[in-house]
LUMDREN-616744 format. One record per residue: residue number from 0; residue in three letters; x, y, z of N, C-alpha, C in turn. Coordinates in steps of 0.1 Angstrom, whole numbers, plus 2048, in hexadecimal, padded with zeros to 3 digits. Example, Ala and Ser with C-alpha at 12.3 -4.5 7.8 and 13.67 -1.06 7.14 Angstrom:
[atom 0, ALA, [884, 7C7, 84E], [87B, 7D3, 84E], [884, 7DF, 84E]]
[atom 1, SER, [880, 7EA, 847], [889, 7F5, 847], [881, 800, 84F]]
***
This chain:
[atom 0, MET, [808, 7F4, 800], [800, 800, 800], [808, 80D, 800]]
[atom 1, GLY, [815, 80C, 804], [81D, 817, 804], [81C, 81F, 811]]
[atom 2, THR, [818, 819, 81C], [817, 820, 829], [825, 824, 82D]]
[atom 3, TYR, [827, 830, 832], [834, 834, 837], [834, 83A, 844]]
[atom 4, GLY, [828, 83D, 84A], [828, 843, 857], [81E, 83C, 860]]
[atom 5, ASN, [823, 837, 86C], [81A, 830, 875], [816, 83A, 881]]
[atom 6, LEU, [80A, 83B, 884], [805, 844, 88E], [800, 83C, 89A]]
[atom 7, ARG, [805, 83F, 8A5], [801, 839, 8B2], [7FE, 844, 8BC]]
[atom 8, PRO, [7F1, 847, 8BE], [7EE, 851, 8C8], [7EF, 84B, 8D6]]
[atom 9, CYS, [7F2, 854, 8DF], [7F2, 850, 8ED], [7E9, 85A, 8F5]]
[atom 10, PHE, [7DE, 855, 8FA], [7D5, 85E, 902], [7CC, 855, 90A]]
[atom 11, PHE, [7C4, 85B, 912], [7BA, 854, 91A], [7AC, 855, 913]]
[atom 12, ALA, [7A6, 84A, 90F], [799, 84B, 908], [78F, 851, 912]]
[atom 13, SER, [791, 850, 91F], [788, 856, 929], [791, 85A, 934]]
[atom 14, GLU, [78D, 865, 93A], [795, 86A, 946], [794, 860, 951]]
[atom 15, SER, [78A, 858, 952], [788, 84E, 95C], [793, 843, 95C]]
[atom 16, LEU, [79A, 842, 950], [7A4, 837, 94F], [7B1, 83B, 954]]
[atom 17, VAL, [7B3, 848, 958], [7C0, 84C, 95D], [7C5, 843, 968]]
[atom 18, LYS, [7BC, 83F, 971], [7C0, 837, 97C], [7C4, 829, 978]]
[atom 19, SER, [7C2, 825, 96C], [7C6, 818, 967], [7D5, 818, 962]]
[atom 20, SER, [7DB, 824, 961], [7E8, 825, 95C], [7F2, 820, 966]]
[atom 21, PRO, [7FE, 81A, 962], [808, 817, 96B], [810, 823, 971]]
[atom 22, LEU, [80E, 82E, 96A], [813, 83B, 96F], [80A, 841, 979]]
[atom 23, LYS, [810, 849, 982], [807, 851, 98C], [7FE, 85A, 984]]
[atom 24, GLU, [7F2, 85C, 98A], [7E8, 864, 983], [7EC, 872, 980]]
[atom 25, GLU, [7F4, 878, 98A], [7F8, 886, 988], [803, 887, 97D]]
[atom 26, VAL, [809, 87B, 97A], [813, 87B, 96F], [80D, 879, 961]]
[atom 27, CYS, [803, 871, 960], [7FE, 86D, 953], [7F1, 874, 94F]]
[atom 28, ARG, [7EA, 87A, 958], [7DE, 881, 955], [7E1, 88C, 94A]]
[atom 29, GLY, [7D9, 88C, 940], [7DB, 896, 935], [7E4, 892, 92A]]
[atom 30, VAL, [7EA, 886, 92B], [7F3, 882, 920], [7EB, 881, 913]]
[atom 31, ASN, [7F1, 887, 908], [7EA, 886, 8FB], [7F4, 889, 8F0]]
[atom 32, PHE, [7FB, 87F, 8EB], [804, 880, 8E0], [802, 876, 8D6]]
[atom 33, ASN, [808, 878, 8CA], [806, 86F, 8BF], [814, 86C, 8B9]]
[atom 34, ILE, [818, 860, 8BA], [825, 85C, 8B5], [824, 858, 8A6]]
[atom 35, VAL, [82C, 85F, 89E], [82D, 85C, 88F], [83B, 855, 88D]]
[atom 36, ARG, [83A, 849, 889], [846, 840, 887], [848, 83F, 878]]
[atom 37, GLU, [854, 842, 873], [857, 840, 865], [858, 831, 862]]
[atom 38, LEU, [852, 82C, 857], [851, 81E, 855], [859, 817, 84A]]
[atom 39, THR, [85F, 81F, 842], [865, 81A, 836], [875, 81A, 835]]
[atom 40, GLY, [87B, 821, 83F], [889, 821, 83F], [88F, 81C, 84C]]
[atom 41, GLY, [89C, 81F, 84E], [8A2, 81C, 85B], [8A7, 80E, 85B]]
[atom 42, ILE, [8AB, 809, 867], [8B2, 7FD, 86A], [8AB, 7F1, 865]]
[atom 43, TYR, [89E, 7F1, 865], [896, 7E5, 861], [898, 7E2, 852]]
[atom 44, PHE, [89C, 7EC, 84B], [89D, 7EB, 83C], [8AB, 7ED, 837]]
[atom 45, GLY, [8B5, 7EE, 840], [8C3, 7EF, 83C], [8CA, 7E2, 839]]
[atom 46, ASP, [8D6, 7E3, 833], [8DE, 7D7, 831], [8E1, 7D0, 83E]]
[atom 47, ARG, [8E2, 7C3, 83E], [8E5, 7BC, 84A], [8EE, 7B0, 847]]
[atom 48, THR, [8F6, 7AC, 851], [8FE, 7A1, 850], [8FC, 798, 85C]]
[atom 49, GLU, [8F7, 78C, 859], [8F5, 782, 864], [902, 77C, 869]]
[atom 50, ASP, [902, 778, 875], [90D, 771, 87A], [90F, 764, 873]]
[atom 51, ASP, [91B, 762, 86D], [91E, 755, 866], [926, 74C, 86E]]
[atom 52, GLY, [926, 74E, 87B], [92F, 746, 884], [93B, 74D, 888]]
[atom 53, SER, [93E, 758, 882], [94A, 760, 886], [948, 769, 892]]
[atom 54, GLY, [93B, 76A, 896], [938, 772, 8A2], [937, 781, 89E]]
[atom 55, PHE, [933, 784, 892], [931, 792, 88D], [924, 793, 886]]
[atom 56, ALA, [91C, 79D, 888], [910, 7A0, 881], [90F, 7AF, 87F]]
[atom 57, LEU, [907, 7B3, 875], [906, 7C1, 872], [8F8, 7C5, 86D]]
[atom 58, ASP, [8F3, 7D0, 873], [8E7, 7D7, 86D], [8EB, 7E5, 86A]]
[atom 59, THR, [8E5, 7EB, 85F], [8E7, 7F8, 85C], [8DA, 800, 85C]]
[atom 60, GLU, [8DC, 80D, 85E], [8D0, 816, 860], [8D0, 821, 855]]
[atom 61, PRO, [8CA, 81E, 849], [8CA, 828, 83F], [8BE, 831, 83F]]
[atom 62, TYR, [8BF, 83E, 83D], [8B4, 847, 83B], [8B7, 851, 830]]
[atom 63, SER, [8AD, 854, 828], [8AF, 85E, 81E], [8A8, 86B, 823]]
[atom 64, ARG, [8AC, 876, 81D], [8A5, 883, 820], [896, 882, 81C]]
[atom 65, ALA, [893, 87C, 811], [886, 87B, 80C], [87D, 874, 816]]
[atom 66, GLU, [882, 869, 81C], [87A, 861, 825], [877, 86A, 832]]
[atom 67, ILE, [881, 871, 836], [87F, 879, 842], [876, 885, 840]]
[atom 68, GLU, [877, 88B, 834], [86E, 897, 831], [860, 892, 830]]
[atom 69, ARG, [85D, 887, 82A], [850, 882, 829], [849, 880, 836]]
[atom 70, VAL, [850, 879, 83F], [849, 876, 84C], [849, 883, 855]]
[atom 71, THR, [852, 88C, 853], [851, 899, 85A], [844, 8A0, 856]]
[atom 72, ARG, [842, 8A1, 849], [836, 8A7, 844], [829, 8A1, 84A]]
[atom 73, LEU, [829, 894, 84B], [81E, 88D, 850], [81B, 891, 85F]]
[atom 74, ALA, [826, 891, 867], [825, 895, 875], [820, 8A4, 876]]
[atom 75, ALA, [825, 8AC, 86D], [821, 8BB, 86D], [813, 8BD, 86A]]
[atom 76, HIS, [80E, 8B5, 860], [7FF, 8B6, 85D], [7F7, 8B2, 868]]
[atom 77, LEU, [7FB, 8A7, 86F], [7F3, 8A3, 87B], [7F3, 8AD, 886]]
[atom 78, ALA, [7FE, 8B4, 887], [7FF, 8BF, 891], [7F7, 8CB, 88E]]
[atom 79, LEU, [7F6, 8CE, 881], [7EE, 8D9, 87C], [7DF, 8D7, 87E]]
[atom 80, ALA, [7DB, 8CA, 87D], [7CD, 8C6, 87E], [7C8, 8C8, 88C]]
[atom 81, GLU, [7D1, 8C9, 896], [7CC, 8CB, 8A4], [7C8, 8DA, 8A6]]
[atom 82, ASP, [7BF, 8DC, 8B0], [7BB, 8E9, 8B3], [7BD, 8EC, 8C2]]
[atom 83, PRO, [7C7, 8F4, 8C6], [7D0, 8FB, 8BD], [7DB, 8F1, 8B8]]
[atom 84, PRO, [7E2, 8F5, 8AD], [7ED, 8ED, 8A8], [7F6, 8E7, 8B2]]
[atom 85, ALA, [7FA, 8DB, 8B1], [802, 8D4, 8BB], [811, 8D6, 8B8]]
[atom 86, PRO, [819, 8D5, 8C2], [828, 8D5, 8C0], [82C, 8C8, 8BA]]
[atom 87, VAL, [837, 8C8, 8B3], [83D, 8BC, 8AD], [84A, 8B9, 8B4]]
[atom 88, TRP, [84C, 8AD, 8B9], [858, 8A8, 8C0], [85F, 89E, 8B7]]
[atom 89, SER, [86B, 8A1, 8B3], [873, 897, 8AB], [87D, 890, 8B4]]
[atom 90, LEU, [87D, 883, 8B3], [886, 87A, 8BC], [891, 874, 8B3]]
[atom 91, ASP, [89D, 875, 8B8], [8A8, 86F, 8B0], [8B4, 86C, 8BA]]
[atom 92, LYS, [8BF, 869, 8B4], [8CB, 866, 8BC], [8D7, 86E, 8B5]]
[atom 93, ALA, [8D4, 87B, 8B3], [8DE, 883, 8AB], [8EB, 885, 8B1]]
[atom 94, ASN, [8EC, 882, 8BE], [8FA, 883, 8C4], [903, 877, 8C1]]
[atom 95, VAL, [8FE, 86D, 8BB], [906, 861, 8B7], [904, 85D, 8A9]]
[atom 96, MET, [8F8, 85D, 8A3], [8F6, 856, 897], [8F5, 860, 88B]]
[atom 97, ALA, [8FC, 85D, 880], [8FC, 865, 874], [8EE, 867, 86E]]
[atom 98, THR, [8E6, 85C, 86E], [8D9, 85D, 869], [8D0, 866, 871]]
[atom 99, SER, [8D2, 866, 87E], [8CB, 86F, 887], [8CE, 87D, 885]]
[atom 100, ARG, [8DB, 880, 882], [8DF, 88E, 87F], [8D8, 892, 872]]
[atom 101, LEU, [8D7, 889, 868], [8D0, 88D, 85C], [8C1, 88F, 85F]]
[atom 102, TRP, [8BC, 886, 867], [8AE, 887, 86C], [8AB, 894, 872]]
[atom 103, ARG, [8B3, 898, 87C], [8B0, 8A5, 883], [8B2, 8B1, 879]]
[atom 104, LYS, [8BC, 8B1, 871], [8BE, 8BC, 867], [8B2, 8BD, 85D]]
[atom 105, THR, [8AD, 8B1, 858], [8A2, 8B1, 84F], [895, 8B5, 855]]
[atom 106, VAL, [892, 8B0, 861], [886, 8B4, 868], [886, 8C3, 86A]]
[atom 107, THR, [891, 8C8, 86F], [891, 8D6, 872], [88F, 8DF, 866]]
[atom 108, GLU, [895, 8DB, 85A], [894, 8E3, 84E], [886, 8E2, 849]]
[atom 109, VAL, [880, 8D7, 849], [872, 8D6, 844], [868, 8DE, 84C]]
[atom 110, MET, [86A, 8DD, 859], [861, 8E4, 862], [863, 8F3, 861]]
[atom 111, GLU, [86F, 8F8, 861], [871, 906, 860], [86D, 90C, 853]]
[atom 112, LYS, [86E, 904, 848], [86B, 909, 83B], [85C, 908, 838]]
[atom 113, GLU, [856, 8FC, 83B], [848, 8FA, 837], [83E, 8FB, 842]]
[atom 114, PHE, [842, 8FA, 84F], [838, 8FB, 85A], [83E, 904, 865]]
[atom 115, PRO, [841, 911, 862], [847, 919, 86C], [83E, 91D, 877]]
[atom 116, GLN, [831, 91B, 875], [827, 91E, 880], [827, 914, 88B]]
[atom 117, LEU, [82D, 908, 889], [82D, 8FD, 893], [839, 8FE, 89B]]
[atom 118, LYS, [837, 8FA, 8A8], [843, 8F9, 8B1], [84A, 8EC, 8AF]]
[atom 119, LEU, [857, 8EC, 8AE], [85F, 8E0, 8AC], [869, 8DE, 8B7]]
[atom 120, GLY, [86A, 8D2, 8BC], [874, 8CF, 8C7], [87B, 8C2, 8C3]]
[atom 121, HIS, [887, 8C1, 8C8], [88F, 8B4, 8C6], [892, 8AE, 8D3]]
[atom 122, HIS, [891, 8A1, 8D4], [896, 899, 8E0], [89E, 88E, 8DB]]
[atom 123, LEU, [8A9, 88B, 8E2], [8B0, 87E, 8E0], [8A7, 873, 8E5]]
[atom 124, ILE, [8A7, 868, 8DE], [89D, 85D, 8E0], [89E, 858, 8EF]]
[atom 125, ASP, [8AA, 857, 8F4], [8AB, 851, 902], [8A5, 85B, 90C]]
[atom 126, SER, [8A7, 868, 909], [8A2, 873, 912], [892, 872, 911]]
[atom 127, ALA, [88D, 870, 905], [87F, 870, 903], [879, 864, 90A]]
[atom 128, ALA, [880, 858, 909], [87B, 84C, 910], [879, 84F, 91F]]
[atom 129, MET, [883, 856, 925], [882, 859, 933], [877, 863, 936]]
[atom 130, LEU, [876, 86D, 92D], [86B, 877, 92F], [85D, 872, 92E]]
[atom 131, MET, [85C, 867, 926], [84F, 861, 924], [849, 85B, 931]]
[atom 132, VAL, [852, 857, 939], [84E, 851, 946], [84E, 85C, 951]]
[atom 133, LYS, [858, 865, 951], [859, 86F, 95B], [84E, 87A, 95A]]
[atom 134, ASN, [84C, 87F, 94E], [843, 88A, 94B], [83D, 889, 93D]]
[atom 135, PRO, [835, 87F, 93A], [830, 87C, 92C], [829, 888, 926]]
[atom 136, ARG, [823, 891, 92E], [81B, 89C, 928], [825, 8A6, 921]]
[atom 137, ALA, [832, 8A5, 925], [83C, 8AE, 91E], [83D, 8AA, 90F]]
[atom 138, LEU, [838, 89F, 90B], [839, 89A, 8FE], [82B, 89C, 8F6]]
[atom 139, ASN, [822, 8A2, 8FD], [815, 8A4, 8F6], [816, 8AB, 8E9]]
[atom 140, GLY, [80F, 8A6, 8DF], [811, 8AB, 8D2], [813, 8A0, 8C8]]
[atom 141, VAL, [81B, 8A2, 8BE], [81E, 898, 8B4], [82D, 895, 8B5]]
[atom 142, ILE, [830, 888, 8B7], [83E, 883, 8B7], [841, 87C, 8AA]]
[atom 143, VAL, [84D, 880, 8A4], [851, 879, 898], [85F, 874, 89A]]
[atom 144, THR, [860, 867, 895], [86D, 861, 897], [86F, 855, 88D]]
[atom 145, SER, [87B, 850, 88D], [87F, 845, 884], [878, 838, 887]]
[atom 146, ASN, [87B, 82F, 87E], [874, 822, 87E], [878, 81A, 88B]]
[atom 147, LEU, [884, 819, 88E], [888, 811, 89A], [884, 819, 8A7]]
[atom 148, PHE, [887, 825, 8A8], [884, 82D, 8B4], [875, 82D, 8B6]]
[atom 149, GLY, [86D, 82F, 8AB], [85F, 82F, 8AC], [859, 822, 8B0]]
[atom 150, ASP, [85F, 817, 8AC], [85A, 80A, 8B0], [85B, 808, 8BF]]
[atom 151, ILE, [867, 80C, 8C4], [869, 80A, 8D2], [861, 814, 8DB]]
[atom 152, ILE, [861, 821, 8D8], [85B, 82B, 8E1], [84C, 82A, 8E0]]
[atom 153, SER, [846, 826, 8D5], [838, 824, 8D4], [833, 819, 8DD]]
[atom 154, ASP, [83B, 80F, 8DF], [838, 804, 8E8], [838, 809, 8F6]]
[atom 155, GLU, [842, 811, 8F9], [843, 817, 907], [836, 81F, 909]]
[atom 156, ALA, [833, 827, 900], [827, 830, 901], [81A, 828, 903]]
[atom 157, SER, [819, 81C, 8FD], [80D, 815, 8FD], [809, 810, 90B]]
[atom 158, VAL, [813, 810, 914], [810, 80C, 922], [809, 816, 92A]]
[atom 159, ILE, [80B, 823, 926], [806, 82E, 92F], [7F7, 82D, 931]]
[atom 160, PRO, [7EE, 82B, 927], [7E0, 82A, 92A], [7DB, 81E, 932]]
[atom 161, GLY, [7E3, 814, 934], [7E0, 809, 93D], [7DB, 7FC, 936]]
[atom 162, SER, [7D9, 7FD, 929], [7D5, 7F0, 922], [7D7, 7F2, 913]]
[atom 163, LEU, [7DD, 7E7, 90D], [7DF, 7E8, 8FE], [7D1, 7E8, 8F7]]
[atom 164, GLY, [7C7, 7E5, 8FE], [7BA, 7E4, 8F7], [7B3, 7F2, 8F5]]
[atom 165, LEU, [7BB, 7FD, 8F9], [7B5, 80A, 8F8], [7BB, 813, 8ED]]
[atom 166, LEU, [7C5, 80E, 8E6], [7CC, 817, 8DD], [7CB, 813, 8CF]]
[atom 167, PRO, [7C8, 81C, 8C6], [7C7, 819, 8B7], [7D4, 81D, 8B0]]
[atom 168, SER, [7D4, 819, 8A3], [7E0, 81D, 89B], [7DC, 81F, 88D]]
[atom 169, ALA, [7E4, 826, 885], [7E2, 827, 877], [7EF, 828, 870]]
[atom 170, SER, [7F0, 822, 864], [7FC, 823, 85B], [7F7, 829, 84E]]
[atom 171, LEU, [7FC, 835, 84B], [7F7, 83D, 840], [800, 83E, 834]]
[atom 172, THR, [7FA, 840, 829], [801, 841, 81C], [804, 84F, 818]]
[atom 173, ALA, [7FE, 859, 81F], [7FF, 867, 81B], [7FC, 870, 828]]
[atom 174, SER, [7FF, 87C, 826], [7FB, 886, 831], [7ED, 889, 830]]
[atom 175, PRO, [7E5, 888, 83B], [7D7, 88B, 83B], [7D4, 89A, 83B]]
[atom 176, ASP, [7D8, 8A0, 82F], [7D7, 8AF, 82E], [7CA, 8B3, 828]]
[atom 177, GLY, [7C1, 8A9, 824], [7B5, 8AC, 81D], [7B6, 8AF, 80F]]
[atom 178, LYS, [7C2, 8AF, 809], [7C4, 8B2, 7FB], [7C7, 8A5, 7F3]]
[atom 179, SER, [7CD, 89B, 7F9], [7D1, 88F, 7F2], [7CB, 883, 7F9]]
[atom 180, LYS, [7CA, 878, 7F1], [7C4, 86C, 7F6], [7CD, 866, 801]]
[atom 181, CYS, [7C7, 862, 80C], [7CF, 85C, 817], [7CA, 84F, 81B]]
[atom 182, ASN, [7CF, 844, 815], [7CB, 837, 819], [7D2, 833, 825]]
[atom 183, GLY, [7CD, 829, 82C], [7D4, 825, 839], [7D0, 817, 83D]]
[atom 184, ILE, [7D7, 812, 846], [7D4, 805, 84D], [7D1, 809, 85C]]
[atom 185, TYR, [7C6, 805, 861], [7C1, 809, 86E], [7BF, 7FD, 876]]
[atom 186, GLU, [7C5, 7FD, 882], [7C5, 7F1, 88B], [7C8, 7F4, 899]]
[atom 187, PRO, [7C4, 7EC, 8A3], [7C8, 7EE, 8B0], [7D7, 7EC, 8B1]]
[atom 188, ILE, [7DE, 7F1, 8BC], [7EC, 7EF, 8BD], [7EF, 7E0, 8C2]]
[atom 189, HIS, [7E5, 7DA, 8C7], [7E8, 7CC, 8CC], [7E7, 7C2, 8C1]]
[atom 190, GLY, [7EC, 7B6, 8C4], [7EB, 7AB, 8BA], [7DD, 7A5, 8B9]]
[atom 191, SER, [7DC, 799, 8B3], [7D0, 793, 8B1], [7CB, 78B, 8BE]]
[atom 192, ALA, [7D5, 788, 8C7], [7D2, 781, 8D3], [7CA, 775, 8D2]]
[atom 193, PRO, [7CF, 76B, 8CA], [7C7, 75F, 8C8], [7C4, 757, 8D5]]
[atom 194, ASP, [7CC, 759, 8DF], [7CA, 752, 8EB], [7BD, 755, 8F3]]
[atom 195, ILE, [7B8, 761, 8F0], [7AB, 765, 8F6], [7A0, 767, 8EC]]
[atom 196, SER, [7A2, 762, 8E0], [798, 764, 8D6], [78B, 75C, 8DA]]
[atom 197, GLY, [780, 762, 8D7], [773, 75C, 8D9], [76E, 75C, 8E8]]
[atom 198, GLN, [775, 762, 8F1], [772, 762, 8FF], [769, 76E, 903]]
[atom 199, GLY, [768, 778, 8FA], [761, 784, 8FD], [767, 78D, 907]]
[atom 200, ILE, [774, 78C, 908], [77B, 795, 912], [784, 79F, 90C]]
[atom 201, VAL, [785, 79F, 8FF], [78E, 7A9, 8F8], [788, 7B7, 8F9]]
[atom 202, ASN, [790, 7C1, 8FB], [78C, 7CE, 8FC], [78A, 7D4, 8ED]]
[atom 203, PRO, [77E, 7D8, 8E9], [77D, 7DC, 8DB], [780, 7EB, 8D9]]
[atom 204, VAL, [783, 7F2, 8E4], [785, 801, 8E3], [790, 805, 8D9]]
[atom 205, ALA, [79B, 7FD, 8D8], [7A6, 801, 8CF], [7A1, 7FF, 8C0]]
[atom 206, MET, [799, 7F5, 8BE], [794, 7F3, 8B0], [78A, 7FE, 8AD]]
[atom 207, LEU, [782, 802, 8B6], [778, 80D, 8B4], [77F, 81A, 8B1]]
[atom 208, LEU, [789, 81D, 8B9], [791, 829, 8B7], [799, 829, 8AA]]
[atom 209, SER, [79D, 81D, 8A6], [7A4, 81C, 899], [79A, 81F, 88D]]
[atom 210, LEU, [78D, 81B, 88F], [783, 81F, 886], [781, 82E, 885]]
[atom 211, GLY, [782, 834, 891], [781, 843, 891], [78D, 84A, 88A]]
[atom 212, MET, [799, 844, 88B], [7A4, 849, 884], [7A2, 848, 875]]
[atom 213, MET, [79C, 83D, 870], [799, 83B, 862], [790, 846, 85D]]
[atom 214, PHE, [786, 849, 864], [77D, 854, 860], [784, 861, 860]]
[atom 215, LYS, [78D, 863, 869], [794, 870, 86A], [79E, 872, 85F]]
[atom 216, TYR, [7A6, 868, 85C], [7B1, 86A, 853], [7AE, 866, 844]]
[atom 217, SER, [7A9, 85A, 842], [7A7, 855, 835], [799, 85A, 82F]]
[atom 218, LEU, [78F, 85A, 837], [782, 85E, 832], [77F, 86C, 834]]
[atom 219, GLN, [788, 873, 83B], [787, 882, 83D], [779, 886, 843]]
[atom 220, GLN, [775, 87F, 84D], [769, 882, 855], [76D, 884, 863]]
[atom 221, PRO, [774, 88F, 867], [778, 891, 875], [76D, 892, 87F]]
[atom 222, ALA, [762, 898, 87A], [756, 899, 884], [751, 88C, 888]]
[atom 223, LEU, [750, 882, 87F], [74C, 875, 882], [756, 86E, 88B]]
[atom 224, ALA, [763, 870, 888], [76D, 86A, 890], [76C, 86F, 89E]]
[atom 225, GLN, [769, 87B, 8A0], [768, 881, 8AD], [75C, 87B, 8B5]]
[atom 226, LYS, [751, 878, 8AD], [745, 872, 8B3], [748, 864, 8B8]]
[atom 227, ILE, [750, 85C, 8B0], [754, 84F, 8B4], [75C, 850, 8C1]]
[atom 228, ASP, [766, 859, 8C2], [76E, 85A, 8CE], [765, 85E, 8DA]]
[atom 229, GLU, [75B, 867, 8D8], [752, 86B, 8E2], [749, 85F, 8E7]]
[atom 230, ALA, [745, 857, 8DE], [73C, 84C, 8E1], [744, 842, 8EA]]
[atom 231, VAL, [751, 83F, 8E6], [759, 836, 8EE], [75B, 83C, 8FC]]
[atom 232, ARG, [75E, 849, 8FD], [761, 84F, 90A], [754, 84E, 913]]
[atom 233, ASN, [748, 851, 90D], [73C, 851, 915], [739, 843, 91A]]
[atom 234, VAL, [73C, 839, 912], [739, 82B, 916], [742, 827, 921]]
[atom 235, ILE, [74F, 82A, 920], [759, 827, 92B], [755, 82D, 938]]
[atom 236, GLU, [751, 83A, 937], [74D, 842, 943], [740, 83D, 949]]
[atom 237, SER, [738, 836, 941], [72C, 830, 947], [72E, 823, 94E]]
[atom 238, GLY, [73B, 81E, 94D], [73E, 812, 954], [73E, 805, 94C]]
[atom 239, VAL, [73A, 807, 93F], [73A, 7FB, 936], [748, 7FA, 930]]
[atom 240, LYS, [750, 7F0, 936], [75E, 7EE, 931], [762, 7E0, 934]]
[atom 241, THR, [76D, 7DC, 92D], [771, 7CE, 92E], [77A, 7CC, 93B]]
[atom 242, LYS, [77E, 7C0, 93D], [785, 7BC, 949], [793, 7C3, 94A]]
[atom 243, ASP, [79A, 7C5, 93F], [7A7, 7CA, 93F], [7A8, 7D9, 945]]
[atom 244, ILE, [79D, 7E0, 945], [79D, 7ED, 94A], [793, 7EE, 956]]
[atom 245, GLY, [791, 7E3, 95D], [78A, 7E4, 969], [77B, 7E1, 968]]
[atom 246, GLY, [776, 7DD, 95D], [768, 7DA, 95B], [764, 7CB, 95B]]
[atom 247, SER, [758, 7C8, 957], [754, 7BA, 956], [74C, 7B8, 94A]]
[atom 248, SER, [74B, 7C1, 941], [743, 7C0, 934], [74B, 7B8, 92A]]
[atom 249, LYS, [743, 7B1, 922], [749, 7A9, 917], [74C, 7B2, 90B]]
[atom 250, THR, [754, 7AD, 902], [757, 7B4, 8F6], [74B, 7B9, 8EE]]
[atom 251, SER, [741, 7B0, 8EC], [735, 7B4, 8E5], [72D, 7BE, 8EC]]
[atom 252, GLU, [72D, 7BD, 8F9], [725, 7C7, 901], [72B, 7D5, 900]]
[atom 253, VAL, [738, 7D6, 900], [73E, 7E3, 8FE], [73C, 7E8, 8F0]]
[atom 254, GLY, [73E, 7E0, 8E6], [73B, 7E3, 8D8], [72D, 7E8, 8D6]]
[atom 255, ASP, [723, 7E1, 8DB], [715, 7E4, 8DA], [712, 7F2, 8E0]]
[atom 256, ALA, [718, 7F4, 8EC], [716, 800, 8F3], [71B, 80C, 8EC]]
[atom 257, VAL, [727, 80A, 8E6], [72D, 815, 8DE], [725, 818, 8D2]]
[atom 258, ALA, [720, 80E, 8CB], [717, 80F, 8BF], [70B, 817, 8C3]]
[atom 259, LYS, [704, 813, 8CE], [6F8, 81A, 8D2], [6FB, 829, 8D6]]
[atom 260, GLU, [706, 82B, 8DC], [709, 839, 8E0], [70D, 841, 8D4]]
[atom 261, LEU, [714, 83C, 8CA], [717, 843, 8BE], [70A, 846, 8B6]]
[atom 262, ALA, [701, 83D, 8B6], [6F4, 840, 8AF], [6ED, 84B, 8B5]]
[atom 263, ALA, [6ED, 84C, 8C2], [6E7, 857, 8C9], [6EE, 864, 8C7]]
[atom 264, LEU, [6FB, 864, 8C6], [703, 870, 8C4], [701, 876, 8B5]]
[atom 265, LEU, [6FE, 86D, 8AC], [6FD, 871, 89E], [6EF, 875, 89A]]
[atom 266, LYS, [6E5, 874, 8A4], [6D7, 878, 8A1], [6D7, 888, 8A0]]
***
């Protein structure tokens, strides 16, 4: 499909879920950031040498300016879509890696030239990983980073809301700027979990919020996406929720409740 940017938002679908986080409530309350991970370059696609018995192996981290520019524009358009526009945080390892120095230089140039109205900040990836636990609200906005760093730090972020069943994701083929077609793959961040299939205990919230992301980005219906988010929030706050977030409802019961609430909101 040509997807090049993976979006993983980190937020609380309902304020009532703050107490489910492994972080203290005063630390995590108000967390709301979106991680944009570059998908087509970096160490996963570089040349590699497997150990042939000599005790040596090699992985390389290639990045081109074009790849970095493209994902930077994606992050910037996401930031511009917020009201007010969100800051953009670029994560790299520019104090050590040549590709990260190219990354930082390219991100800075694109943002200064094409998106001067947006705030841009840079963090070293290890510093950002620490900040995400110590003061995650400091990263509120849009985070853009490379394939490897995004893979790791998005998993760290996924723990903050308290359950993998709460977070959606999208992999996009273009910037959702309203001018060009933006196809995408939308799915929860968790796997298929075959070990609990058919038991009615899976949290459907991440899938429902992924549907909302599809309406927002690919179908360009942000108002409907907002209604889906609102329906999910209202249902959780009414106490209809699955076991992983402190409830006793089954998957189908949560799904039916959200569908009913959404229908009421759309009248």
